[in-house]
N, C-alpha and C positions, 0 to 999 in steps of 0.2 A: 504494500500500500504506500502510495506517495505521500510524503509529509509536505503539504503545501506551505506550511508555515516556515519550515526549513528552506524550502525552495525559494520562497519569496525573500527570505533573509539573505540567501546567497545572491540573489539577483540584486538586492539593495547594495550589498557590499561590492559587487562587480560594477554597479552603476557609479558608486562613489569613486572607485579606482579609475573608471573611465573618465569621470569628470575631472579628477586630479590630473590625469594625463593630458586631457584637453587644455586645462589651464596652463600646465607647464609648457606644452608645445606652443600655445598662443603667446605666452610670455616670451619664449625664445624667438618667435617670429617677429613680435613687436620690437624686441631688443635689437634683433638683426636689422630690422628696417631703420630703427633709429641710428644704429651705428653706421649703416651704409649711407644714410641720408644726411647726417650731420655730425658735428663733433659731440663727444659724449662726456658728460660730467657726472661723477659719482661722489656723493657726500650726504651728510645728514640733512642738509637743507637744499632746496632748489636753487640752482645758480646757472648762469650762462657760461659754459666753458670758453676758454680763450680760443680765438679763431686759428691760432697757429698750432694748436694741439689737437690731435685726434682723440686723445683721452686725457682728461684732467681730473685729479683726485683732490678733494678738500676734506680736511679733518683737523681738529684741534686736540684730539686725544688718542690717535692711532696712526700707524704708518703703513707703508707698502712693504710687504714681506716677500723677498725674492726666494726662489728655490735654494735650499741649503743642502750641500752634498760634499762628500770627500773627493779628493783628487781622483781616486780610482773610479768612483761613480761618474764624475765629470767626463773622464776619458772613455767611459763606456757609452756616452751619448752618440748615437748614430747620425752622421752627417749634420753636425751642428750648424745652425744658420748664422750668417754674417751678423754680428752685433748681439748675439745671444748673451744674456746676462745671468750670472749665478753668484752665490756666495760660497766660497770654498772653505769648508770647516777644517780642512787639514792645514792650509796655509794662513787661515784667518784673513782672506783677501776677497774683495769684490772683483770679479773677473768678467771679461767679455771676449767673445770669439771674433778674431779679426784676421782675415787673409790666411786661414789655415792653422792658426795657433791661438791658444788662450793667453790673454794678456791681463796683468793686474791693473785695476783702476785705482784701488786704494787697499793698503795692507796695514795690519797691526805693525807699528814700527819695530816691535820686539819679536816679530814672528820668527819662530824657529830658534830663538835665543832666550831661553828662560834663565840660564846661568852662564857665567864666563869664568873659566879658571885661568889665573895669571900669576906667575911666580909662586905657585903652590897654594894660592888662596882662591876659593870659589866665591864669586860675587853673584848676587841675584840682580835681575834687571827689572825695570819698571817703565811702562809706556805712559807718557803724558802728552796728550795732543798727538802731533806727528813726530814726536821725539822719543827715542829710547835711551834711557839713562841707566848707569849702574846704580843700584839701590843703596850702595854703601860708599863711604869715603875710601879712596885708594890707599893701599899700604904696601905697595911694591918696593922692594929694595934694589930692583934692577930695571933698566930700560928694556924696551921690547926687542932690542937686538942682543940681549943677554949680558950687556956690560953693567957693572955695579954702579949704583948711585952712592956717592960719598955720604956716610952717616956722620954728621958733625955734632958733637956734644959740647965742645968748648965754645964759650961765648965770644971770645975774641976772634976765633976762626970764623964763626957764623957771620958776624957783622962785617967781616972783611972780604968774604969770598964772593966772586962773581961767576962762579961755575955752579953747575947743578949740585944741590945738596938736599938732604932730608934729615929729619929728626923725629923723635917721639916726644909728645908734650911732657915736660919735666924730665926728659931723658929716661922715661919709664916705658919699657916695651909693652907692658899691659895696656897702656893708653893707646899705643899703635893698634893693638888687637881689637880694641873696642871702637875707637874714634878715628882710626886711620892715621897715617903719617902726616907731618907738616912739611911741605916742600917750598923751597924758594922759587921765584919765578924763572930763574935760569934753568931749572930742571924742566919746567913747563915748556920753555922756549926751545928745547932740544927737538920737540916734535915726536919724541920716542917714549914719553912717560906712560901713556895709556897702552892697553893691548892692541895688537894689530886689528884693524877694522874699527877702532875707537879713537877718540881724540879729546883733548881738553877743550871744552866749549869756548867759542869766541864771545866777545861782549854782545854781539848781535844775537847769538844763539841763546844766551842767558835771557836777553830781552824777549825773544820768541817764547820762552817758557813763561815768563811773568805776564806777558800780554795775553797768552792763552788763559792763564788762571784768572786774570782780571775780566775776561770776556764771559765767564760763566759764574753765576752767583752761587753755585753749589760750593765753590772754593773760597768764598768771602766769609769774613766774620762780620755779622750784621749786614748792613746795607751799603758798606763802603767797598768799592771795587779794588781799592788799593790795599785793603786789609787781607792779604793773601798769605802772610808768613806762616800762620798756623797750619795751612793746608800742606806745607812742605816740611814742617818741623816734626820730629819724632815725638811719640807720646811718653818718652822717658828722658831722664838725664838733665833736662833744662831746670835751672833754678826757678823757684816759684815767683809769681808776680801777682799783685792785686789790681793791675791795670787791665780793664776790660779789653778783650781781643788781643792782648799780648800773648806771645808764644808761651810764656810761663804761667799763664792764667788758664786753669782747667786743662791740664795736659791731655786728658782723654778726648778732648775735642780736636786734637791735632791730627795731622797726617792723612787727610782725606785723599791726597794724591798717591800716597805710598812712597814718597821720596825719602822719608825717614832721616831728615837732616839732624845732625847731632852738634852740640856746642863744644867743639874741640879746641876752642881758644886759638891763640896764635903765638908765634915767636917773633919778637921784635928784631928788626934788621939793623937797628942802630946800636943796640947794646947786647942783644942775644938773650934777653930775659923772656920768660914765658908769662902770659897773662890771659885773663878773661875766660878761663876754663869754666864751663857750666853756664856762663852768661852769654857768650857769643859764639857763633860759627862763621868762619870766613872761607870763601871758595874763590880760587883764582879763575880768571878767564885767560885765554891765550892772546888777548889783545893788549899791546903796549901803548902807552901814551907818548913816552919819549924814552931817553936813555936810562931813566931812573925809576919810572912809575909804570904801572899796569892796572887795568881795570879788574875789579873783583865784585863779589856779592856778599852781603852780610845779613845774618839773622840775629836778633837780640831777644833775650828772655823777656825784656820789658817793652818790646816793640811789636807792632802789628804789620809793619811793612817789610818788604824785601828791599834792602838798601844797596844802591849802586855807588861805588866810590873808587878812587884810585889810590893805590898804596905803593910804598917803596918795594922794588923788586927783591930786596934782601929779606923782606918779611917771610915768615914761614906760615903758609895757609894750607887748609885742606884742599883736596882736588876730587872732583867728580868727573867721570868719563862719559862721553856722549857717542852714540853709535854713528859711524860715518854714513 
């Protein structure tokens, strides 16, 4: 005996599916007509797409997500079209296919280099903007050609030398292990202080870093785009400060960039004495001003800014290396 109730129920379900299919096909036809007939705009609100664009997307809370794949998956694509776009998860690069080969459009500046081993020490790296930095102060005792850097402990020798030299703060090797070595600018000027493929940043490259941080409010303290020192400073070792937004005020709010700058102090080039340990960190640039002075950058436990200044080349400062 036929159960008409069940039969009618089945017909109803089939009709619903048929209606859904018709709606989908109709929508596709309408969309195809719109896409073939005019420029297309996609967004939460109705807008007129730009005449120069076949497709324009508008959103204030989401973006366009390209296909993400490994290098092996990318290479398995059959006959990729000219200008095909992907994100390569192996190389961390946006890539496009041009004239028979995949070419990077933009890559993580530290792609493929999470650590660097140099003179027996392994350094971590950190990407900030389009730059890749060593995450720690340099503490090499040799140039990258294998020759030794002179370790000067005597004050009189330090203040008189015009050749490359280094020391540890207070002539204590434990300070070199934690804070890195202090180098005079003559060691920087050899061009051989950093590992192969890396270099001491120029004055302009330091400015590229600070300009990048000032362009994004996530790196500011408060609403002042110049208050970026905390984003570079380590969460440890800085002397405390009661000044709002100073590096030494609320250390746990520091280091949003991962740069991990430490207050290694400096060695004076006129007398050879050590000072400002815990209060200041100084870093050389490779850019000289004249025969006696070169540009540097400075962080202070009581300051919120990254300070640019010029100092005597005989001073002993920390060094950070930047990827070529």
